[in-house]
py3Dmol code that shows the C-alpha trace and the ligand (Angstrom):
import py3Dmol

protein = """\
ATOM      1  CA  MET A   1     -22.871 -30.194  17.091  1.00  0.00           C
ATOM      2  CA  LYS A   2     -25.056 -27.955  14.961  1.00  0.00           C
ATOM      3  CA  ILE A   3     -24.275 -24.976  17.217  1.00  0.00           C
ATOM      4  CA  LEU A   4     -20.571 -25.646  17.050  1.00  0.00           C
ATOM      5  CA  GLN A   5     -20.761 -25.887  13.278  1.00  0.00           C
ATOM      6  CA  SER A   6     -22.545 -22.569  12.887  1.00  0.00           C
ATOM      7  CA  LEU A   7     -20.137 -20.918  15.309  1.00  0.00           C
ATOM      8  CA  MET A   8     -17.259 -22.142  13.171  1.00  0.00           C
ATOM      9  CA  ILE A   9     -18.894 -20.736  10.067  1.00  0.00           C
ATOM     10  CA  VAL A  10     -19.377 -17.375  11.755  1.00  0.00           C
ATOM     11  CA  ALA A  11     -15.746 -17.365  12.870  1.00  0.00           C
ATOM     12  CA  ALA A  12     -14.562 -18.226   9.355  1.00  0.00           C
ATOM     13  CA  LEU A  13     -16.674 -15.472   7.851  1.00  0.00           C
ATOM     14  CA  CYS A  14     -15.297 -12.946  10.331  1.00  0.00           C
ATOM     15  CA  ALA A  15     -11.741 -13.965   9.524  1.00  0.00           C
ATOM     16  CA  ALA A  16     -12.435 -13.593   5.822  1.00  0.00           C
ATOM     17  CA  THR A  17     -13.931 -10.124   6.054  1.00  0.00           C
ATOM     18  CA  ALA A  18     -11.685  -8.558   8.724  1.00  0.00           C
ATOM     19  CA  LEU A  19      -8.781  -6.848   7.041  1.00  0.00           C
ATOM     20  CA  GLN A  20      -5.631  -8.128   8.653  1.00  0.00           C
ATOM     21  CA  ALA A  21      -2.474  -6.077   8.743  1.00  0.00           C
ATOM     22  CA  ARG A  22       0.391  -7.971   7.109  1.00  0.00           C
ATOM     23  CA  PRO A  23       2.737  -9.425   9.717  1.00  0.00           C
ATOM     24  CA  LEU A  24       6.493  -9.385   9.101  1.00  0.00           C
ATOM     25  CA  ASP A  25       6.476 -12.870   7.501  1.00  0.00           C
ATOM     26  CA  ALA A  26       4.026 -11.838   4.806  1.00  0.00           C
ATOM     27  CA  ILE A  27       5.941  -8.630   4.129  1.00  0.00           C
ATOM     28  CA  ARG A  28       9.231 -10.513   3.859  1.00  0.00           C
ATOM     29  CA  GLN A  29       7.690 -12.963   1.422  1.00  0.00           C
ATOM     30  CA  ASP A  30       6.459 -10.095  -0.714  1.00  0.00           C
ATOM     31  CA  GLY A  31       9.739  -8.192  -0.396  1.00  0.00           C
ATOM     32  CA  THR A  32       8.152  -4.725  -0.366  1.00  0.00           C
ATOM     33  CA  LEU A  33       7.249  -2.548   2.587  1.00  0.00           C
ATOM     34  CA  ARG A  34       4.308  -0.278   1.805  1.00  0.00           C
ATOM     35  CA  ILE A  35       5.007   3.040   3.522  1.00  0.00           C
ATOM     36  CA  ALA A  36       2.609   5.992   3.683  1.00  0.00           C
ATOM     37  CA  THR A  37       3.502   9.600   4.400  1.00  0.00           C
ATOM     38  CA  GLU A  38       2.063  13.026   3.699  1.00  0.00           C
ATOM     39  CA  GLY A  39       4.592  14.662   1.404  1.00  0.00           C
ATOM     40  CA  GLN A  40       3.708  18.213   2.480  1.00  0.00           C
ATOM     41  CA  TYR A  41       5.840  18.624   5.555  1.00  0.00           C
ATOM     42  CA  ALA A  42       9.297  19.873   4.621  1.00  0.00           C
ATOM     43  CA  PRO A  43      11.968  19.055   5.566  1.00  0.00           C
ATOM     44  CA  PHE A  44      10.583  15.761   6.934  1.00  0.00           C
ATOM     45  CA  ASN A  45       8.506  14.526   3.994  1.00  0.00           C
ATOM     46  CA  PHE A  46       7.937  16.571   0.851  1.00  0.00           C
ATOM     47  CA  PHE A  47       8.041  16.563  -2.933  1.00  0.00           C
ATOM     48  CA  GLN A  48      10.946  17.897  -4.917  1.00  0.00           C
ATOM     49  CA  GLY A  49       9.199  18.079  -8.247  1.00  0.00           C
ATOM     50  CA  LYS A  50       7.685  14.620  -8.557  1.00  0.00           C
ATOM     51  CA  GLN A  51      10.201  13.052  -6.210  1.00  0.00           C
ATOM     52  CA  LEU A  52       9.191  12.294  -2.630  1.00  0.00           C
ATOM     53  CA  THR A  53      12.071  13.148  -0.326  1.00  0.00           C
ATOM     54  CA  GLY A  54      12.986  14.523   3.086  1.00  0.00           C
ATOM     55  CA  PHE A  55      14.546  13.417   6.334  1.00  0.00           C
ATOM     56  CA  GLU A  56      11.876  10.830   7.126  1.00  0.00           C
ATOM     57  CA  VAL A  57      11.812   9.502   3.572  1.00  0.00           C
ATOM     58  CA  GLU A  58      15.586   9.010   3.550  1.00  0.00           C
ATOM     59  CA  VAL A  59      15.654   7.446   7.024  1.00  0.00           C
ATOM     60  CA  ALA A  60      12.768   5.115   6.124  1.00  0.00           C
ATOM     61  CA  GLU A  61      14.457   4.017   2.904  1.00  0.00           C
ATOM     62  CA  ARG A  62      17.628   3.275   4.821  1.00  0.00           C
ATOM     63  CA  VAL A  63      15.686   1.340   7.500  1.00  0.00           C
ATOM     64  CA  ALA A  64      13.725  -0.638   4.887  1.00  0.00           C
ATOM     65  CA  ARG A  65      16.973  -1.558   3.145  1.00  0.00           C
ATOM     66  CA  GLN A  66      18.391  -2.648   6.505  1.00  0.00           C
ATOM     67  CA  MET A  67      15.341  -4.943   6.845  1.00  0.00           C
ATOM     68  CA  GLY A  68      16.027  -6.339   3.382  1.00  0.00           C
ATOM     69  CA  LEU A  69      12.852  -4.772   1.993  1.00  0.00           C
ATOM     70  CA  LYS A  70      12.059  -2.512  -0.902  1.00  0.00           C
ATOM     71  CA  PRO A  71      10.057   0.567   0.130  1.00  0.00           C
ATOM     72  CA  GLU A  72       6.926   1.373  -1.854  1.00  0.00           C
ATOM     73  CA  TRP A  73       5.671   4.903  -1.109  1.00  0.00           C
ATOM     74  CA  LYS A  74       2.205   6.369  -0.962  1.00  0.00           C
ATOM     75  CA  ALA A  75       1.553  10.046  -0.242  1.00  0.00           C
ATOM     76  CA  LEU A  76      -1.796  11.038   1.249  1.00  0.00           C
ATOM     77  CA  GLY A  77      -3.529  13.643   3.362  1.00  0.00           C
ATOM     78  CA  PHE A  78      -2.187  13.616   6.924  1.00  0.00           C
ATOM     79  CA  ASP A  79      -5.634  12.875   8.335  1.00  0.00           C
ATOM     80  CA  ALA A  80      -5.986   9.610   6.382  1.00  0.00           C
ATOM     81  CA  LEU A  81      -2.658   8.069   7.305  1.00  0.00           C
ATOM     82  CA  LEU A  82      -3.272   6.258  10.596  1.00  0.00           C
ATOM     83  CA  THR A  83      -6.720   4.901   9.691  1.00  0.00           C
ATOM     84  CA  GLY A  84      -5.277   3.350   6.526  1.00  0.00           C
ATOM     85  CA  LEU A  85      -3.168   1.046   8.715  1.00  0.00           C
ATOM     86  CA  GLN A  86      -6.282  -0.631  10.111  1.00  0.00           C
ATOM     87  CA  GLN A  87      -7.641  -1.117   6.614  1.00  0.00           C
ATOM     88  CA  ASP A  88      -4.353  -2.717   5.503  1.00  0.00           C
ATOM     89  CA  ARG A  89      -3.896  -0.096   2.824  1.00  0.00           C
ATOM     90  CA  TRP A  90      -0.224   0.206   3.791  1.00  0.00           C
ATOM     91  CA  ASP A  91       2.092  -1.416   6.341  1.00  0.00           C
ATOM     92  CA  LEU A  92       3.684   1.559   8.036  1.00  0.00           C
ATOM     93  CA  VAL A  93       3.205   5.303   8.395  1.00  0.00           C
ATOM     94  CA  ILE A  94       6.033   7.783   8.857  1.00  0.00           C
ATOM     95  CA  ALA A  95       4.800  11.381   8.942  1.00  0.00           C
ATOM     96  CA  SER A  96       6.117  13.022  12.104  1.00  0.00           C
ATOM     97  CA  HIS A  97       3.480  11.537  14.387  1.00  0.00           C
ATOM     98  CA  ALA A  98       4.129  12.155  18.069  1.00  0.00           C
ATOM     99  CA  ILE A  99       3.611   9.187  20.356  1.00  0.00           C
ATOM    100  CA  THR A 100       0.477   9.933  22.405  1.00  0.00           C
ATOM    101  CA  ASP A 101      -1.701   7.763  24.659  1.00  0.00           C
ATOM    102  CA  GLU A 102      -4.686   8.547  22.485  1.00  0.00           C
ATOM    103  CA  ARG A 103      -3.003   7.393  19.274  1.00  0.00           C
ATOM    104  CA  ALA A 104      -1.479   4.378  21.018  1.00  0.00           C
ATOM    105  CA  LYS A 105      -5.018   3.034  21.483  1.00  0.00           C
ATOM    106  CA  ALA A 106      -5.399   2.871  17.706  1.00  0.00           C
ATOM    107  CA  VAL A 107      -1.917   2.081  16.364  1.00  0.00           C
ATOM    108  CA  THR A 108       1.351   0.539  17.530  1.00  0.00           C
ATOM    109  CA  PHE A 109       4.329   2.882  17.573  1.00  0.00           C
ATOM    110  CA  THR A 110       7.932   1.937  16.815  1.00  0.00           C
ATOM    111  CA  LEU A 111      11.073   3.335  18.404  1.00  0.00           C
ATOM    112  CA  PRO A 112      11.094   7.138  17.907  1.00  0.00           C
ATOM    113  CA  HIS A 113      13.213   8.442  15.039  1.00  0.00           C
ATOM    114  CA  TYR A 114      13.460  12.004  16.385  1.00  0.00           C
ATOM    115  CA  CYS A 115      12.477  14.303  19.228  1.00  0.00           C
ATOM    116  CA  SER A 116      11.053  17.760  18.737  1.00  0.00           C
ATOM    117  CA  GLY A 117       8.125  19.923  19.772  1.00  0.00           C
ATOM    118  CA  GLY A 118       5.505  22.404  18.669  1.00  0.00           C
ATOM    119  CA  THR A 119       6.683  25.987  18.256  1.00  0.00           C
ATOM    120  CA  ILE A 120       4.872  29.280  17.871  1.00  0.00           C
ATOM    121  CA  VAL A 121       5.316  30.972  14.494  1.00  0.00           C
ATOM    122  CA  SER A 122       3.896  34.454  13.931  1.00  0.00           C
ATOM    123  CA  LEU A 123       4.621  37.799  12.307  1.00  0.00           C
ATOM    124  CA  ALA A 124       4.879  39.485  15.706  1.00  0.00           C
ATOM    125  CA  PRO A 125       8.099  39.227  17.716  1.00  0.00           C
ATOM    126  CA  ALA A 126       6.047  39.712  20.917  1.00  0.00           C
ATOM    127  CA  LEU A 127       4.364  36.291  20.594  1.00  0.00           C
ATOM    128  CA  ARG A 128       6.923  34.200  22.418  1.00  0.00           C
ATOM    129  CA  SER A 129       5.220  31.846  24.877  1.00  0.00           C
ATOM    130  CA  GLY A 130       1.868  30.133  25.322  1.00  0.00           C
ATOM    131  CA  LYS A 131       0.783  33.001  27.603  1.00  0.00           C
ATOM    132  CA  ASP A 132       1.234  35.496  24.769  1.00  0.00           C
ATOM    133  CA  LEU A 133      -1.374  33.618  22.730  1.00  0.00           C
ATOM    134  CA  ALA A 134      -4.208  34.720  25.039  1.00  0.00           C
ATOM    135  CA  GLY A 135      -6.806  36.577  22.972  1.00  0.00           C
ATOM    136  CA  LYS A 136      -5.201  35.349  19.727  1.00  0.00           C
ATOM    137  CA  VAL A 137      -6.437  33.276  16.806  1.00  0.00           C
ATOM    138  CA  VAL A 138      -4.085  30.343  16.279  1.00  0.00           C
ATOM    139  CA  ALA A 139      -3.775  28.071  13.231  1.00  0.00           C
ATOM    140  CA  VAL A 140      -2.919  24.366  13.379  1.00  0.00           C
ATOM    141  CA  GLN A 141      -2.971  21.509  10.886  1.00  0.00           C
ATOM    142  CA  THR A 142      -6.023  19.216  11.210  1.00  0.00           C
ATOM    143  CA  GLY A 143      -5.298  15.966  13.010  1.00  0.00           C
ATOM    144  CA  THR A 144      -2.109  17.141  14.688  1.00  0.00           C
ATOM    145  CA  THR A 145      -1.295  17.089  18.391  1.00  0.00           C
ATOM    146  CA  TYR A 146      -1.058  20.876  18.278  1.00  0.00           C
ATOM    147  CA  LEU A 147      -4.831  21.248  18.211  1.00  0.00           C
ATOM    148  CA  ALA A 148      -5.386  19.784  21.684  1.00  0.00           C
ATOM    149  CA  GLU A 149      -2.279  21.516  23.009  1.00  0.00           C
ATOM    150  CA  VAL A 150      -3.442  24.929  21.863  1.00  0.00           C
ATOM    151  CA  GLN A 151      -6.977  24.415  23.128  1.00  0.00           C
ATOM    152  CA  HIS A 152      -5.528  23.919  26.604  1.00  0.00           C
ATOM    153  CA  LEU A 153      -3.749  27.262  26.607  1.00  0.00           C
ATOM    154  CA  PRO A 154      -5.701  29.720  28.743  1.00  0.00           C
ATOM    155  CA  GLY A 155      -7.486  32.584  27.012  1.00  0.00           C
ATOM    156  CA  ILE A 156      -7.043  31.427  23.399  1.00  0.00           C
ATOM    157  CA  LYS A 157      -9.563  33.313  21.266  1.00  0.00           C
ATOM    158  CA  ALA A 158      -9.968  30.684  18.532  1.00  0.00           C
ATOM    159  CA  VAL A 159      -8.165  27.755  16.952  1.00  0.00           C
ATOM    160  CA  LYS A 160      -8.432  27.365  13.189  1.00  0.00           C
ATOM    161  CA  ASN A 161      -7.795  24.039  11.452  1.00  0.00           C
ATOM    162  CA  PHE A 162      -6.114  23.736   8.069  1.00  0.00           C
ATOM    163  CA  PRO A 163      -5.709  20.604   5.938  1.00  0.00           C
ATOM    164  CA  THR A 164      -1.949  21.100   5.536  1.00  0.00           C
ATOM    165  CA  ASP A 165       0.768  22.944   7.394  1.00  0.00           C
ATOM    166  CA  THR A 166       1.316  25.063   4.285  1.00  0.00           C
ATOM    167  CA  ASP A 167      -2.324  26.192   4.374  1.00  0.00           C
ATOM    168  CA  ALA A 168      -1.903  27.301   7.990  1.00  0.00           C
ATOM    169  CA  ARG A 169       1.207  29.205   6.913  1.00  0.00           C
ATOM    170  CA  SER A 170      -0.685  30.977   4.108  1.00  0.00           C
ATOM    171  CA  ALA A 171      -3.404  32.020   6.560  1.00  0.00           C
ATOM    172  CA  LEU A 172      -0.700  33.496   8.778  1.00  0.00           C
ATOM    173  CA  LEU A 173       0.898  35.406   5.906  1.00  0.00           C
ATOM    174  CA  ALA A 174      -2.541  36.715   4.903  1.00  0.00           C
ATOM    175  CA  LYS A 175      -3.056  37.781   8.538  1.00  0.00           C
ATOM    176  CA  ARG A 176      -6.202  35.674   8.832  1.00  0.00           C
ATOM    177  CA  VAL A 177      -4.699  34.234  12.021  1.00  0.00           C
ATOM    178  CA  ASP A 178      -2.303  35.730  14.584  1.00  0.00           C
ATOM    179  CA  ALA A 179      -0.028  32.734  14.958  1.00  0.00           C
ATOM    180  CA  MET A 180       0.410  29.082  14.088  1.00  0.00           C
ATOM    181  CA  ILE A 181       1.885  26.096  15.870  1.00  0.00           C
ATOM    182  CA  THR A 182       4.146  23.799  13.919  1.00  0.00           C
ATOM    183  CA  ASP A 183       7.149  21.567  14.463  1.00  0.00           C
ATOM    184  CA  ARG A 184      10.308  23.331  15.623  1.00  0.00           C
ATOM    185  CA  PHE A 185      12.384  21.994  12.723  1.00  0.00           C
ATOM    186  CA  VAL A 186       9.658  22.706  10.175  1.00  0.00           C
ATOM    187  CA  ALA A 187       9.559  26.286  11.475  1.00  0.00           C
ATOM    188  CA  LYS A 188      13.356  26.639  11.338  1.00  0.00           C
ATOM    189  CA  GLU A 189      13.382  25.392   7.750  1.00  0.00           C
ATOM    190  CA  LEU A 190      10.604  27.832   6.893  1.00  0.00           C
ATOM    191  CA  LEU A 191      12.605  30.770   8.219  1.00  0.00           C
ATOM    192  CA  ARG A 192      15.730  29.558   6.450  1.00  0.00           C
ATOM    193  CA  ARG A 193      13.937  29.163   3.116  1.00  0.00           C
ATOM    194  CA  SER A 194      12.022  32.446   3.235  1.00  0.00           C
ATOM    195  CA  PRO A 195      13.989  34.961   5.289  1.00  0.00           C
ATOM    196  CA  GLN A 196      12.010  37.816   3.698  1.00  0.00           C
ATOM    197  CA  SER A 197       8.633  36.540   4.922  1.00  0.00           C
ATOM    198  CA  GLY A 198       8.813  38.219   8.318  1.00  0.00           C
ATOM    199  CA  PHE A 199       8.046  34.957  10.134  1.00  0.00           C
ATOM    200  CA  GLN A 200       9.086  35.051  13.787  1.00  0.00           C
ATOM    201  CA  LEU A 201       9.985  32.005  15.809  1.00  0.00           C
ATOM    202  CA  GLY A 202       8.465  31.896  19.295  1.00  0.00           C
ATOM    203  CA  GLY A 203       9.004  29.376  22.061  1.00  0.00           C
ATOM    204  CA  MET A 204       8.181  25.682  22.237  1.00  0.00           C
ATOM    205  CA  VAL A 205       4.756  24.767  23.559  1.00  0.00           C
ATOM    206  CA  THR A 206       5.154  20.960  23.536  1.00  0.00           C
ATOM    207  CA  VAL A 207       7.857  18.320  23.606  1.00  0.00           C
ATOM    208  CA  GLU A 208       7.292  15.272  21.416  1.00  0.00           C
ATOM    209  CA  ARG A 209       8.779  11.892  20.647  1.00  0.00           C
ATOM    210  CA  ILE A 210       8.167  11.206  16.973  1.00  0.00           C
ATOM    211  CA  ALA A 211       7.816   7.651  15.677  1.00  0.00           C
ATOM    212  CA  ALA A 212       6.583   5.514  12.819  1.00  0.00           C
ATOM    213  CA  ALA A 213       3.311   3.618  13.341  1.00  0.00           C
ATOM    214  CA  VAL A 214       1.991   0.213  12.256  1.00  0.00           C
ATOM    215  CA  ALA A 215      -1.441  -1.391  12.684  1.00  0.00           C
ATOM    216  CA  LEU A 216      -2.403  -1.958  16.306  1.00  0.00           C
ATOM    217  CA  GLY A 217      -0.744  -5.146  17.544  1.00  0.00           C
ATOM    218  CA  ASN A 218       1.467  -5.699  14.489  1.00  0.00           C
ATOM    219  CA  THR A 219       4.418  -6.122  16.832  1.00  0.00           C
ATOM    220  CA  SER A 220       6.460  -8.349  14.523  1.00  0.00           C
ATOM    221  CA  LEU A 221       6.715  -5.459  12.075  1.00  0.00           C
ATOM    222  CA  ALA A 222       7.142  -2.758  14.737  1.00  0.00           C
ATOM    223  CA  ASP A 223       9.975  -4.699  16.407  1.00  0.00           C
ATOM    224  CA  ALA A 224      11.776  -5.404  13.144  1.00  0.00           C
ATOM    225  CA  TRP A 225      11.541  -1.716  12.206  1.00  0.00           C
ATOM    226  CA  SER A 226      12.847  -0.603  15.598  1.00  0.00           C
ATOM    227  CA  GLN A 227      15.765  -3.037  15.425  1.00  0.00           C
ATOM    228  CA  ALA A 228      16.687  -1.861  11.942  1.00  0.00           C
ATOM    229  CA  LEU A 229      16.379   1.785  13.018  1.00  0.00           C
ATOM    230  CA  LYS A 230      18.756   1.095  15.917  1.00  0.00           C
ATOM    231  CA  ALA A 231      21.274  -0.347  13.466  1.00  0.00           C
ATOM    232  CA  VAL A 232      20.925   2.677  11.172  1.00  0.00           C
ATOM    233  CA  MET A 233      21.418   4.949  14.191  1.00  0.00           C
ATOM    234  CA  ALA A 234      24.532   3.003  15.197  1.00  0.00           C
ATOM    235  CA  ASP A 235      26.264   2.765  11.810  1.00  0.00           C
ATOM    236  CA  GLY A 236      26.459   6.503  11.144  1.00  0.00           C
ATOM    237  CA  SER A 237      23.889   6.668   8.369  1.00  0.00           C
ATOM    238  CA  TYR A 238      21.197   8.270  10.563  1.00  0.00           C
ATOM    239  CA  ALA A 239      23.678  10.938  11.701  1.00  0.00           C
ATOM    240  CA  ARG A 240      24.647  11.655   8.098  1.00  0.00           C
ATOM    241  CA  ILE A 241      21.023  12.145   6.973  1.00  0.00           C
ATOM    242  CA  SER A 242      20.252  14.261  10.049  1.00  0.00           C
ATOM    243  CA  GLN A 243      23.268  16.508   9.430  1.00  0.00           C
ATOM    244  CA  LYS A 244      22.239  16.932   5.810  1.00  0.00           C
ATOM    245  CA  TYR A 245      18.792  18.261   6.736  1.00  0.00           C
ATOM    246  CA  PHE A 246      19.346  19.930  10.119  1.00  0.00           C
ATOM    247  CA  GLN A 247      23.086  20.451  10.557  1.00  0.00           C
ATOM    248  CA  GLU A 248      22.614  18.576  13.841  1.00  0.00           C
ATOM    249  CA  ASP A 249      21.628  15.146  15.105  1.00  0.00           C
ATOM    250  CA  ILE A 250      17.942  15.187  16.066  1.00  0.00           C
ATOM    251  CA  ARG A 251      17.621  11.698  17.588  1.00  0.00           C
ATOM    252  CA  CYS A 252      15.968  11.495  21.008  1.00  0.00           C
ATOM    253  CA  PRO A 253      18.392  11.790  23.914  1.00  0.00           C
TER     254      PRO A 253
END
"""
ligand_1 = """\
12
LIG
N 4.039 16.252 15.399
C 2.691 16.649 15.141
C 1.736 15.521 15.456
O 2.145 14.513 15.925
C 2.502 17.136 13.721
C 2.746 16.124 12.656
C 2.408 16.655 11.282
N 2.892 15.798 10.249
C 2.702 16.015 8.936
N 3.187 15.156 8.081
N 2.042 17.062 8.539
O 0.566 15.601 15.275
"""
view = py3Dmol.view(width=600, height=400)
view.addModel(protein, "pdb")
view.setStyle({"model": 0}, {"cartoon": {"style": "trace"}})
view.addModel(ligand_1, "xyz")
view.setStyle({"model": 1}, {"stick": {}})
view.zoomTo()
view.show()
């Protein structure tokens, strides 16, 4: 009896201290969906003045509305986003995360909201494929899938990490690195916005399915999000937002 009692106390204490992700019921009761993103990854999530915007921000707002929820945004360093889910600092992350086995051990992914891949960007038209990066110094953003991908390329001289994609870009412009890897659509937008920069678009080195993430096992929320995303993809609003940013529909085939 005594043992059982103390076990129950231990269990109660654990339950009280463990931070639980909010399941869908709790979120519905509250009425707001706390969404975290980076805000430094145009055209997916970025600031226009003080206003957070971008393809992912607009899609997420549409999906939240479809779920009957009010989105409440937080913008943070890319590296902090997924861990914050476990600590219940926000309910969902949407920041161009590719679905990987590694990440799927730590978070639960929703249905993907677009498909893309990592592309080589450089100032040298000769750097076209992964092979051309042999002997080169390549920049990637810390915490991205591109790091592991680049490290696997044979003959890479060095990989340099930068806190944001923009920092990697600056290093490239300053010729502190030979090339960088970034998302195909981010790279296209970069070339469109600064045609004078001399940036050259190389080939794709990865193919990725990009999705939102919730705390590991928070399936009620993940499922509700995926259902709402499907509806938004079916009613024409996804296509409209995608056309606005990319002049094409970037959903996964
Ligand atoms: N797609 C890449 C990844 O999954 C890069 C994502 C970068 N996102 C960002 N908001 N900076 O790691």
